[in-house]
C-alpha positions in Angstrom: 95.5 134.1 83.7 94.1 137.5 85.1 94.4 140.1 82.4 96.0 143.4 83.0 98.6 141.1 85.3 102.5 140.5 84.5 103.8 140.2 87.8 104.8 136.6 88.5 103.9 136.7 92.3 100.4 137.9 91.8 100.0 135.6 89.3 100.6 132.8 91.4 98.6 133.7 94.2 95.5 134.7 92.3 95.6 132.0 90.0 95.7 129.7 92.9 93.1 131.1 94.8 91.2 130.9 91.7 91.4 127.2 90.9 90.5 126.7 94.6 87.5 128.7 94.4 86.6 127.7 91.3 86.4 131.4 90.2 88.2 133.3 87.5 90.3 136.3 88.9 89.8 139.4 87.2 92.6 142.3 86.6 91.2 144.6 89.1 92.6 141.9 92.0 95.9 142.9 90.6 96.1 146.2 92.9 94.4 144.4 95.9 96.1 146.5 98.6 96.4 143.7 101.4 97.9 141.3 98.1 99.9 144.0 98.0 101.1 144.3 102.1 101.9 140.7 101.6 104.0 140.8 99.1 106.0 144.0 99.6 106.2 144.3 103.7 108.2 142.1 105.2 106.5 142.5 108.4 103.5 141.3 106.4 103.3 137.8 107.1 99.5 136.6 106.5 97.0 136.8 103.5 93.3 135.2 103.4 91.3 134.3 100.8 87.9 133.9 100.8 84.6 134.0 98.6 81.8 136.3 99.2 79.4 135.1 96.2 81.0 134.9 93.0 83.9 137.5 94.0 86.9 136.5 95.9 88.0 138.9 99.7 91.4 139.7 100.6 93.0 140.2 104.0 96.0 140.5 106.2 93.7 138.7 109.4 91.6 135.8 110.0 88.8 138.2 111.1 85.9 135.7 110.2 84.7 132.4 108.4 81.3 133.5 106.7 80.4 132.4 103.4 80.5 129.3 102.6 83.3 128.3 105.2 86.4 128.1 103.1 89.4 130.4 104.1 92.8 129.8 101.6 95.8 130.8 103.8 99.0 132.1 102.2 102.1 132.6 105.4 105.4 132.9 105.7 107.5 131.3 107.8 110.2 134.0 108.3 110.2 137.9 107.1 111.0 138.9 104.1 110.1 140.5 100.9 108.8 137.9 98.4 110.4 137.7 94.8 109.7 135.7 92.0 113.2 133.9 93.1 112.3 133.3 96.9 108.6 133.0 96.1 108.1 129.3 96.3 110.5 128.8 98.8 109.0 132.1 101.6 105.4 131.1 100.6 103.4 128.5 102.3 99.7 127.6 101.3 97.0 125.7 103.7 93.3 125.8 103.9 90.6 126.0 106.6 87.7 124.4 106.7 84.6 125.4 109.0 86.8 126.4 111.6 90.3 126.8 113.7 90.1 124.0 115.7 88.2 121.2 113.3 91.0 122.2 110.6 93.6 122.0 113.3 92.6 118.8 114.7 92.1 117.3 111.0 95.7 118.0 110.4 96.8 117.0 113.7 95.5 113.8 113.2 96.2 112.9 109.6 99.1 114.5 108.9 101.4 116.4 111.7 101.2 113.0 114.0 101.3 110.0 112.0 104.9 112.2 110.8 106.0 112.9 114.2 104.7 109.9 116.2 105.3 107.5 113.8 107.6 108.1 110.9 110.9 106.7 111.8 113.2 109.5 110.8 111.1 112.4 112.5 109.8 110.7 115.9 113.5 109.6 117.1 114.4 113.1 116.6 111.2 114.6 118.3 111.0 115.0 122.1 109.0 112.4 124.0 108.1 115.2 126.1 106.8 116.6 123.0 105.1 113.7 121.8 103.2 113.1 124.6 101.9 116.8 124.3 101.0 116.5 121.2 99.2 113.6 121.5 97.5 115.4 124.3 96.6 117.9 122.6 95.4 116.2 119.3 92.6 114.2 122.0 92.0 117.4 123.5 90.8 119.1 120.5 88.9 116.2 119.4 86.6 116.7 122.4 85.9 119.9 122.0 85.2 119.1 118.3 82.7 116.4 119.3 80.9 119.0 121.5 80.7 121.7 119.2 79.0 122.8 116.3 81.5 123.4 113.2 80.3 126.6 113.2 80.1 127.7 117.0 84.3 128.1 116.8 84.7 125.7 118.8 82.0 126.9 122.0 81.2 123.6 123.8 77.9 121.9 124.3 76.4 118.7 124.8 73.7 118.6 122.0 72.9 115.0 121.1 71.0 115.8 118.1 74.6 117.4 116.4 76.4 114.5 114.8 78.7 116.2 112.2 81.4 116.0 113.8 81.1 111.8 114.6 83.2 110.8 111.8 84.6 107.5 112.9 83.5 105.2 115.6 86.3 106.2 118.0 84.3 109.4 118.0 81.3 108.5 118.8 82.5 106.6 121.8 84.7 109.4 122.9 81.8 111.7 123.0 80.0 109.5 126.0 83.0 109.2 127.7 83.5 113.7 127.6 80.1 113.9 128.9 80.4 111.2 131.7 83.3 113.5 132.7 81.8 117.3 132.0 77.9 117.0 131.9 76.1 119.7 133.1 73.7 117.4 135.2 74.4 114.3 137.2 71.9 112.2 135.3 73.6 113.5 132.2 77.0 112.3 133.3 75.0 109.0 134.4 73.8 108.2 131.5 76.5 109.0 129.8 79.1 106.6 131.8 76.3 103.7 131.0 77.0 104.4 127.6 80.8 104.9 127.5 80.8 100.8 129.7 79.0 99.1 127.3 81.0 101.0 124.0 83.9 99.6 126.1 83.7 96.7 125.1 84.5 96.6 121.5 85.6 99.9 121.9 89.6 98.5 121.8 88.9 96.2 119.1 88.4 99.9 117.0 91.2 101.3 118.0 93.2 98.8 116.8 90.9 97.6 114.1 94.0 96.4 111.7 94.9 93.6 113.6 92.7 91.6 113.0 92.0 89.5 109.9 88.7 89.2 107.6 88.4 86.3 109.2 88.4 87.8 112.9 86.4 90.6 111.9 83.5 88.6 111.8 83.2 88.2 115.4 84.0 92.0 115.6 81.4 92.6 113.8 79.0 90.0 115.7 80.3 91.6 118.8 79.5 95.3 118.0 75.8 94.0 116.9 75.5 92.9 120.8 76.7 96.0 121.8 74.5 98.4 119.9 71.5 96.0 120.7 72.3 96.7 124.5 72.6 100.2 123.5 69.4 100.7 122.3 67.3 98.6 124.8 68.8 99.8 127.8 65.8 101.1 130.0 67.9 102.5 133.2 68.5 106.1 131.1 67.2 108.0 129.0 66.9 106.4 125.0 69.4 106.2 122.8 68.8 109.4 120.1 67.4 107.2 116.7 70.1 109.7 114.3 73.1 108.7 116.1 72.6 105.3 116.0 71.7 105.7 112.1 75.4 108.0 112.5 77.1 104.8 114.5 76.3 102.6 112.2 77.7 103.9 109.4 80.3 105.6 110.4 80.8 101.6 111.6 80.3 100.9 108.4 82.9 103.2 107.2 85.3 101.7 109.6 84.6 98.2 108.5 84.6 99.1 104.2 88.0 100.9 104.8 89.2 98.1 106.7 88.6 95.3 103.9 90.1 98.1 101.2 93.1 97.7 103.3 93.2 94.0 103.7 92.7 93.8 100.6 95.1 96.0 99.1 98.1 94.0 98.3 96.1 91.5 96.1 96.6 91.6 92.4 93.8 91.6 91.2 94.2 90.2 87.9 97.2 88.6 88.0 97.1 86.4 91.1 96.0 82.8 91.0 92.3 83.1 91.0 92.0 80.9 94.3 93.7 84.0 96.2 91.3 86.7 94.8 88.4 84.5 95.2 88.9 83.4 99.3 90.1 87.2 100.1 87.6 89.2 98.0 85.0 86.3 99.1 86.0 87.4 102.8 85.8 90.8 102.7 81.7 90.3 101.1 81.4 88.4 104.2 82.8 91.1 106.5 80.4 94.1 104.5 77.7 91.7 104.0 77.3 90.6 107.8 77.6 94.0 109.2 74.4 95.4 106.0 72.8 92.7 107.2 72.9 93.3 111.2 72.0 96.8 111.0 68.9 95.6 108.3 67.7 93.1 111.1 68.0 95.4 113.9 66.1 98.4 112.7 63.7 96.2 110.6 62.8 93.7 112.8 64.2 93.8 116.6 63.7 97.3 117.2 60.5 97.8 115.6 58.8 95.5 117.9 60.8 96.7 121.1 57.8 98.5 122.7 60.2 100.7 125.3 62.0 102.1 123.0 60.8 101.3 119.1 62.8 101.9 115.8 60.0 104.7 114.1 62.4 105.6 111.1 62.7 102.8 107.8 64.7 100.1 108.1 68.3 101.2 108.0 71.0 99.9 105.7 75.1 101.1 105.3 74.2 102.2 101.5 78.4 102.6 101.0 79.6 99.2 102.5 76.8 98.1 100.7 78.2 99.5 97.6 81.4 98.1 97.9 80.8 94.4 98.6 78.5 94.5 95.5 81.6 95.8 93.6 83.8 93.0 95.3 81.5 90.6 94.2 81.4 91.7 90.4 84.8 91.2 90.6 84.9 87.8 91.9 82.5 87.0 88.9 84.5 88.8 86.4 87.7 86.3 87.4 85.0 83.3 87.7 83.6 84.1 84.2 87.2 83.6 82.8 88.5 80.8 84.6 85.4 78.5 84.3 85.8 79.3 80.1 89.5 78.6 80.1 88.5 75.2 81.7 85.5 74.4 79.4 86.9 75.4 76.1 89.8 73.5 74.1 92.5 76.0 73.6 90.7 78.4 76.5 94.1 79.9 77.7 94.7 81.4 74.4 90.6 82.5 74.0 90.6 83.9 77.6 94.2 84.8 78.2 94.6 87.5 80.6 96.7 89.7 79.1 93.6 90.7 76.7 90.3 89.9 78.6 91.5 92.3 81.8 93.0 94.5 79.3 90.4 97.0 80.2 90.6 97.1 84.0 93.9 98.3 83.3 94.3 101.6 85.3 91.4 100.2 87.8 91.4 99.5 91.3 87.7 98.2 91.2 88.2 98.6 95.5 88.2 101.9 95.7 84.5 101.7 95.2 82.7 105.6 95.2 80.2 107.5 93.1 83.3 108.7 91.0 84.8 105.2 89.7 81.1 103.6 88.9 81.0 105.1 85.6 84.6 104.2 84.6 84.4 100.6 86.6 80.7 100.2 84.1 82.2 101.1 81.1 85.4 98.3 81.9 83.5 95.9 82.7 81.0 96.4 79.5 83.9 96.2 77.4 85.4 93.1 79.1 81.6 91.5 78.2 82.4 92.3 73.7 85.7 91.0 74.5 84.8 87.1 75.9 81.4 87.3 73.9 82.8 84.9 71.2 84.3 82.7 73.8 81.1 82.5 75.3 79.0 81.3 72.3 81.2 78.8 71.9 80.8 77.4 75.7 76.9 78.0 74.7 77.7 75.1 72.5 79.4 73.0 74.7 77.3 73.5 77.4 74.5 72.2 75.1 75.7 69.3 74.1 76.3 68.4 77.7 72.6 69.0 78.5 71.8 67.0 75.6 73.7 63.7 76.9 71.9 64.4 80.3 68.4 65.1 79.7 67.4 61.5 80.0 68.0 61.5 83.7 66.1 65.0 85.5 68.9 65.0 88.3 71.6 64.3 86.0 70.4 67.0 84.2 70.0 70.0 86.9 73.5 68.9 88.0 75.1 70.0 84.5 72.7 73.1 85.0 74.2 73.4 88.9 77.8 72.6 87.9 77.9 75.6 85.2 75.3 77.9 86.9 78.0 80.7 86.8 78.0 80.7 83.0 75.0 79.6 82.4 73.7 82.9 84.2 75.7 85.2 82.0 73.2 86.8 79.4 74.7 85.6 76.2 74.8 82.0 77.4 71.4 82.1 79.1 69.8 83.6 75.7 71.5 80.9 73.8 70.1 78.7 75.9 66.7 79.8 76.3 65.6 76.1 74.7 67.3 73.8 77.1 66.3 75.5 80.5 62.9 75.4 79.6 63.0 71.8 78.8 65.0 71.7 82.6 62.1 73.6 83.7 59.6 71.0 82.2 61.8 67.6 83.6 61.9 68.7 87.3 58.4 69.6 86.9 57.0 66.4 86.0 59.6 64.4 87.9 58.6 66.7 91.0 54.7 65.8 90.0 55.4 61.7 89.7 56.9 62.2 93.3 53.4 63.9 94.0 51.6 61.2 92.6 53.7 58.5 94.4 53.5 60.3 97.8 49.7 60.5 97.9 49.3 56.5 96.2 51.2 55.3 99.4 50.3 57.8 102.1 47.3 55.7 103.0 47.9 52.3 104.0 50.3 50.7 106.6 54.4 50.2 105.1 54.6 47.5 102.7 51.3 47.4 101.4 50.5 48.5 97.7 48.9 52.0 99.1 51.8 52.1 101.8 55.0 53.1 102.0 57.8 51.4 101.0 59.4 49.3 104.2 62.6 50.0 105.7 64.4 47.0 108.1 63.7 46.7 111.7 62.1 50.4 112.0 58.6 50.6 113.5 55.7 52.0 111.5 56.4 55.5 112.4 60.1 55.5 112.3 59.7 54.2 109.0 57.1 56.7 107.5 59.5 59.6 108.7 62.2 57.8 107.2 60.1 57.3 103.9 58.9 61.2 104.0 62.4 62.4 104.2 63.6 60.2 101.3 61.1 61.8 99.3 62.2 65.4 100.3 65.5 64.3 99.4 64.6 63.9 96.2 62.9 67.4 95.6 
């Protein structure tokens, strides 16, 4: 609470502004004239707050957005003197970032258009002509924003170097469509029209992304890879800028990541059946990894070798999408370990009960990956590991028994390790089975050495001879040799 202030109206505004800008508000601001005018003058509708270094500045006009580009707005919906009784009904609070155009566009896009155009209650009472005007306004503001620097107050330009306003794939597609209509020179318009035509093959799909399933989106990702490859390799016009391609790959990755999160949001990760959860998460991982792999392949190999327009930077990977895929895979591993322990151990349902071992994940939604949730996720996984440690110790003992029973046959021994590989990869079990893993390696090396010796002793003679391959029925010599070698390869 600012010292020396007991007016609840001023306390509300000063505390709100201080919290927004992360500053302590000194008591001297309680005598600020713009603040007094806003509260006490029924004809004064606006109060703006900006930050200048470590001070708050108040004004009754929105004059500029210098400083850090943030403005906090208090305004009245009707003429009145603000009192303690009408404070929360007569004062609206909003904020503005970067520019009025940007703020208005984002408010329409994220708040008002969905409510007024899609909500059943409000859309029915909102005139269709006004709905059309609202849509046109949103489209027009988006066009202006795509072609202006955030700090240029909406001044239009067609600079390709500034990608700060490209937040989604449709923004990039719209940028080239805008330039194709309003570019300053005909060559610029022709080039933009060419890019716009190439992007048209996937633009409709990205505008209806939620209509795809996790399986269907794999085809869209492949189409996207082909499209960006065509865009990069086109040689009819000036090349596509590398910074824009990096941005495009990232925003496509962001769109796909959010799509995967929406599709998986209905899953109850710790309650739904294991196979339902596994298949859903694996589908999400496949979508993420396919786009990451496409970006790495194009920027690390294909475009590096494309001499008309070589990729000059490092191999690019949409890191956010990669991190999401890794998180989903970790959730699969947690569920898989519990499922396999329950099957392996007698009484495993009690030892590895979901209510107990999944308790550390209560309140967490692992699908919502971001750097802020990562420490919480790591802490929950560590606690989960501690809870299942006794069950893993018992599982290691059972696995040792299986390994002893199969150790006379390298193939059977390998099958045991492959069948239980998810458990054997766990640090606790891996440590307990260190001697058995070394035994497996020794047996496999001896087995392969025997196959090599057999091959070398039989590769000199004709089929059927002591120094020749084994003989198949009614096979010519060349075919017989091929079949024999393939059989050896299958044993490796």
